[in-house]
C-alpha positions in Angstrom: -81.2 42.1 21.4 -84.8 41.3 20.2 -83.5 40.3 16.8 -80.6 38.4 15.1 -79.2 41.7 13.9 -75.8 42.7 15.2 -75.6 46.4 16.0 -72.5 48.2 14.5 -72.0 51.8 15.6 -70.0 54.5 13.8 -68.1 56.5 16.5 -67.7 60.2 15.8 -63.9 60.1 15.9 -61.0 57.8 16.7 -61.0 58.5 20.4 -60.7 55.5 22.8 -63.4 56.7 25.3 -66.0 56.7 22.5 -65.4 53.0 21.9 -65.9 52.0 25.5 -69.3 53.7 25.6 -70.8 52.1 22.5 -69.3 48.7 23.2 -70.5 48.7 26.9 -73.9 49.4 25.5 -73.8 46.2 23.5 -72.5 47.1 20.0 -71.0 44.2 18.2 -68.5 46.4 16.6 -67.5 49.9 15.5 -67.0 51.9 12.4 -64.2 54.4 12.7 -64.1 57.5 10.4 -61.1 59.1 8.8 -58.4 56.5 9.4 -55.3 57.5 7.4 -52.3 55.7 8.9 -51.2 52.4 10.4 -50.9 54.1 13.7 -54.5 55.4 13.6 -55.7 51.9 12.6 -53.8 50.4 15.4 -55.4 52.8 17.9 -58.8 51.8 16.6 -58.1 48.1 16.9 -56.6 48.5 20.4 -59.6 50.7 21.5 -62.0 47.8 20.8 -60.0 45.2 22.7 -59.3 44.5 26.3 -55.8 44.2 27.6 -53.3 42.7 26.9 -54.4 43.1 23.2 -55.9 46.5 23.7 -56.6 49.5 25.9 -60.4 49.2 26.4 -61.4 49.7 30.0 -63.0 46.8 31.8 -66.4 47.1 33.5 -68.5 44.3 34.8 -72.0 45.8 35.1 -73.1 47.1 31.7 -75.5 46.0 28.9 -72.9 44.2 26.9 -72.1 41.8 29.8 -75.8 41.3 30.8 -75.2 43.7 33.7 -72.5 41.3 35.1 -74.5 38.1 34.7 -72.6 37.2 31.5 -69.3 39.0 32.2 -67.0 36.0 32.2 -68.4 34.8 28.8 -68.3 38.2 27.2 -64.8 39.0 28.5 -63.5 35.7 27.2 -64.8 36.2 23.7 -65.0 40.0 23.1 -61.4 40.4 21.8 -62.0 37.8 19.1 -65.6 38.6 18.2 -66.0 42.4 18.1 -65.8 43.9 14.6 -63.5 46.8 13.8 -64.2 48.7 10.6 -61.9 51.6 9.5 -63.1 54.1 6.9 -60.8 54.9 4.0 -61.7 58.4 3.0 -58.5 60.2 1.8 -55.7 59.6 -0.7 -53.4 59.3 2.2 -55.5 56.4 3.5 -55.5 54.7 0.1 -51.7 55.0 -0.1 -51.4 53.5 3.4 -54.1 50.8 2.7 -51.6 47.9 2.8 -50.2 49.0 6.2 -53.7 49.7 7.5 -55.0 46.3 6.4 -52.0 44.6 8.0 -53.0 45.8 11.5 -54.1 43.0 13.7 -57.6 43.6 14.8 -58.7 45.6 11.8 -61.4 43.6 10.1 -62.8 45.8 7.3 -61.4 48.7 5.2 -64.6 50.6 4.3 -64.3 53.2 1.6 -66.3 56.4 2.1 -66.8 57.2 -1.6 -67.9 60.8 -1.3 -65.1 61.8 1.2 -62.5 59.9 -0.9 -63.6 61.4 -4.2 -63.7 64.9 -2.7 -60.3 64.5 -1.2 -59.1 63.5 -4.6 -60.5 66.6 -6.3 -63.0 64.5 -8.3 -66.3 64.8 -6.3 -68.8 62.1 -6.9 -67.0 60.6 -10.0 -67.2 56.9 -9.3 -66.1 56.1 -12.8 -63.0 58.3 -12.8 -59.9 56.1 -13.5 -58.1 57.6 -10.5 -61.0 56.7 -8.2 -61.3 53.2 -9.6 -57.5 52.7 -9.2 -57.9 53.8 -5.5 -60.6 51.2 -5.0 -58.5 48.6 -6.6 -55.6 49.4 -4.3 -57.8 49.1 -1.2 -59.3 45.8 -2.4 -55.8 44.4 -3.2 -54.6 45.4 0.3 -57.6 43.6 1.8 -57.0 40.5 -0.2 -53.3 40.4 0.7 -54.1 40.8 4.4 -57.1 38.6 4.5 -59.4 41.4 5.4 -62.8 42.5 3.9 -63.3 45.6 1.7 -66.5 47.6 1.9 -68.1 50.6 0.3 -71.3 52.5 0.5 -73.2 52.5 -2.9 -75.9 55.0 -3.6 -77.7 52.8 -6.1 -78.4 49.1 -6.5 -77.5 49.1 -10.1 -73.9 49.8 -9.1 -73.6 46.6 -7.1 -72.6 44.1 -9.7 -69.7 46.2 -11.0 -68.3 46.9 -7.5 -68.6 43.2 -6.6 -66.4 42.4 -9.6 
């Protein structure tokens, strides 16, 4: 809270109680690993949001709400402002990327390049045509759904090619 940075927390798994903990502590969003289906993406999006759009439990006295002093403001804007990032790390997730991207409340499809390349049987081969096609499918799904794609790059010199 002492900076303009927005803390985004990667939860360890797609389990609703994990979201509540990090969001109540003040995270501005979550990164969810290993999301392979529309149903898993929907669970992630609903776990970040309060009813009726979601299943997140409501507590008044926590860090995110200024220990109740800012509860009304936080509660009114949380569903629209919290970020939900799902990680695309398998061929199944790539195949389901259009359905995952279409889920209301999913904001970013973030490719985990090592997990994805390993799941494809081509570990750490970012130039492999199959891997590149997978990235293109994820980007196309994001564009079609108005969502943002993301990826972790190990080197700065890779940035320009991935932006294109």
